[in-house]
C-alpha positions as CSV (number, residue, x, y, z in Angstrom):
1,M,-14.8,21.8,75.7
2,A,-16.3,20.7,72.6
3,K,-13.9,17.7,72.8
4,G,-15.0,17.1,75.8
5,K,-18.5,16.8,74.9
6,M,-18.0,14.1,72.2
7,A,-16.2,12.2,74.4
8,A,-18.8,12.1,76.4
9,N,-21.2,11.3,74.0
10,E,-19.5,8.8,73.0
11,A,-19.4,7.1,76.3
12,T,-23.2,7.5,76.4
13,K,-23.1,5.5,73.5
14,L,-21.0,3.0,74.2
15,R,-23.3,2.2,77.4
16,A,-26.4,2.4,75.3
17,L,-25.0,-0.2,73.0
18,F,-24.4,-2.2,75.8
19,W,-28.3,-2.1,76.7
20,N,-28.9,-2.7,73.2
21,N,-27.1,-5.5,73.0
22,L,-28.1,-7.3,76.0
23,A,-31.7,-6.5,75.1
24,V,-31.0,-8.5,71.5
25,A,-29.5,-11.5,73.4
26,A,-32.6,-11.9,76.1
27,A,-34.6,-11.6,73.2
28,A,-33.0,-13.9,71.0
29,T,-32.2,-16.6,74.4
30,G,-35.8,-16.0,75.0
31,I,-37.4,-17.1,71.7
32,I,-34.5,-20.0,70.7
33,I,-34.8,-22.2,74.1
34,P,-38.2,-22.4,73.7
35,L,-38.0,-23.5,70.4
36,V,-35.1,-26.0,70.7
37,A,-37.1,-27.6,73.9
38,F,-40.3,-27.8,71.6
39,Y,-38.9,-29.8,68.7
40,Q,-36.9,-32.0,71.0
41,T,-39.9,-32.9,72.7
42,H,-43.0,-32.7,70.6
43,T,-43.3,-33.6,66.9
44,S,-46.5,-31.3,66.1
45,L,-47.4,-27.8,67.3
46,I,-51.3,-28.3,67.2
47,G,-51.0,-31.9,69.3
48,F,-48.6,-29.6,71.6
49,V,-51.5,-27.2,71.9
50,Y,-54.7,-29.1,72.5
51,D,-52.7,-31.9,74.9
52,T,-50.8,-29.9,77.4
53,P,-52.2,-28.9,80.4
54,L,-52.3,-25.5,81.2
55,K,-50.2,-25.6,83.8
56,D,-47.3,-27.5,80.8
57,F,-47.9,-24.9,78.9
58,L,-47.2,-22.1,80.8
59,R,-44.0,-23.4,82.1
60,F,-43.1,-24.0,78.5
61,L,-43.1,-20.3,77.5
62,M,-41.7,-18.7,80.8
63,P,-38.5,-18.7,79.5
64,A,-40.1,-16.8,76.4
65,V,-41.8,-14.5,78.4
66,A,-39.0,-13.9,80.7
67,G,-36.3,-13.3,78.0
68,V,-38.6,-11.1,76.2
69,G,-39.6,-8.8,79.2
70,C,-35.7,-8.9,80.0
71,A,-35.0,-7.1,76.7
72,V,-37.9,-5.0,77.2
73,I,-36.1,-3.8,80.4
74,A,-33.0,-3.5,78.6
75,R,-34.0,-1.4,75.6
76,A,-35.7,1.0,77.6
77,R,-32.7,1.5,80.0
78,A,-30.6,2.2,76.9
79,A,-33.3,4.4,75.5
80,I,-33.0,6.7,78.9
81,I,-29.1,6.6,78.6
82,I,-29.3,7.6,74.7
83,G,-32.0,10.4,76.0
84,R,-29.0,11.8,78.6
85,M,-26.7,13.0,75.4
86,K,-25.7,16.3,75.6
87,E,-26.3,18.4,71.9
């Protein structure tokens, strides 16, 4: 019986690891893509903030918000899975 519980815990850890890795990838992508886009199109951050209309500014930040949002959801899913581990 103990071996079955250990195998179930390992499978649970692997599922949680998948969601944690997905959270890291979503956060990294959500931060890196807007930064690369910014450096390709603008020379300074202050000029971008002052000269860009709000609509364009929000469109620029949308991938970052989506990436971080997906990361939070994936991390919460991993925490729920870890909470189901058998002792």
